[in-house]
C-alpha positions as CSV (number, residue, x, y, z in Angstrom):
1,M,-13.1,-19.9,7.8
2,A,-15.5,-17.2,8.5
3,D,-15.2,-17.7,12.7
4,E,-11.0,-17.8,12.5
5,H,-11.8,-14.4,10.7
6,R,-13.7,-13.1,13.3
7,R,-11.8,-14.0,16.3
8,S,-8.7,-12.9,14.6
9,G,-9.7,-9.5,14.7
10,G,-10.9,-8.5,11.5
11,G,-9.3,-7.1,8.2
12,R,-8.6,-3.7,9.6
13,G,-5.7,-4.8,11.6
14,A,-5.3,-5.2,15.6
15,R,-5.2,-1.1,15.9
16,G,-9.2,-1.0,16.3
17,A,-11.9,0.7,14.4
18,R,-10.3,3.7,14.1
19,G,-7.1,3.0,12.7
20,G,-3.7,4.6,14.0
21,E,-4.7,5.8,17.3
22,K,-1.5,6.8,19.0
23,A,-3.2,6.5,22.5
24,Q,-6.6,5.9,24.0
25,G,-7.0,10.0,25.2
26,A,-4.9,11.8,22.7
27,R,-7.6,13.2,20.4
28,R,-7.4,16.4,18.8
29,S,-9.3,18.9,20.2
30,L,-10.0,20.6,17.1
31,F,-13.4,21.5,16.0
32,R,-14.7,22.1,12.6
33,R,-17.7,24.3,11.6
34,R,-19.9,22.4,9.5
35,K,-19.9,24.3,6.0
36,V,-23.0,25.5,4.7
37,C,-24.1,25.5,1.4
38,K,-23.4,28.2,-0.6
39,F,-26.8,28.0,-3.0
40,C,-29.1,27.5,-0.1
41,A,-27.7,30.7,2.1
42,D,-27.5,32.9,-0.8
43,K,-31.2,31.0,-1.7
44,I,-30.6,30.7,-5.3
45,D,-32.8,27.7,-6.6
46,Y,-31.6,27.5,-10.1
47,I,-27.7,27.0,-11.0
48,D,-27.3,28.5,-14.2
49,Y,-25.0,26.8,-16.8
50,K,-24.1,29.7,-18.5
51,D,-22.7,31.5,-15.5
52,A,-19.3,30.3,-15.6
53,R,-17.7,32.6,-12.6
54,M,-20.3,30.8,-10.4
55,L,-19.2,27.3,-11.3
56,L,-15.6,27.8,-11.6
57,P,-14.7,27.4,-7.8
58,F,-16.3,23.9,-7.7
59,V,-14.1,22.6,-10.8
60,P,-10.2,22.5,-10.1
61,D,-7.4,22.8,-12.7
62,R,-7.7,18.9,-13.1
63,G,-11.3,19.6,-14.1
64,K,-12.9,16.8,-11.6
65,I,-16.0,18.1,-9.8
66,V,-15.2,18.8,-6.2
67,P,-17.2,16.7,-4.0
68,R,-19.9,17.9,-1.9
69,R,-17.9,16.8,1.5
70,I,-15.4,19.2,0.2
71,S,-17.5,22.2,-1.1
72,G,-20.1,22.2,1.6
73,V,-22.5,21.9,-0.9
74,C,-26.0,20.1,-0.1
75,A,-27.4,16.9,-1.8
76,A,-29.8,18.7,-3.9
77,H,-27.6,21.9,-5.2
78,Q,-24.8,19.4,-6.0
79,R,-26.9,17.4,-8.0
80,K,-27.8,20.7,-10.5
81,L,-24.4,21.7,-10.1
82,Q,-23.2,18.9,-11.4
83,T,-25.5,19.0,-14.4
84,A,-24.6,22.6,-14.6
85,I,-20.8,21.7,-15.2
86,K,-21.4,19.3,-17.4
87,R,-23.7,21.3,-19.8
88,A,-21.3,23.9,-19.6
89,R,-18.5,21.6,-20.6
90,Q,-20.4,20.7,-23.5
91,L,-20.9,24.0,-25.0
92,A,-17.5,24.9,-24.1
93,I,-18.2,27.3,-21.8
94,I,-15.8,26.2,-19.1
95,P,-13.1,23.5,-20.1
96,Y,-12.7,19.8,-19.5
97,V,-9.1,20.3,-18.3
98,T,-6.5,23.0,-18.3
99,E,-3.1,22.2,-19.1
């Protein structure tokens, strides 16, 4: 059965690995600049959980912590940011969710 699965093109459909390509040469020529970590650029080592003004851009209205692929924060600072947001929530400095 595994051989039949491989021959049939896999589980992603017959469009190829990229999904919905319209034409082979039709790619967007949009170049996205890589986001630079805000904390590395400003040379911030300690992310203070008491500084709500710094934490709020990373928590939208729904209350979820913004992932690093969207915020552009490096992995080390994302871990520190996550801890600071959770501590600030515990102390009611920032809300879990807004209405």
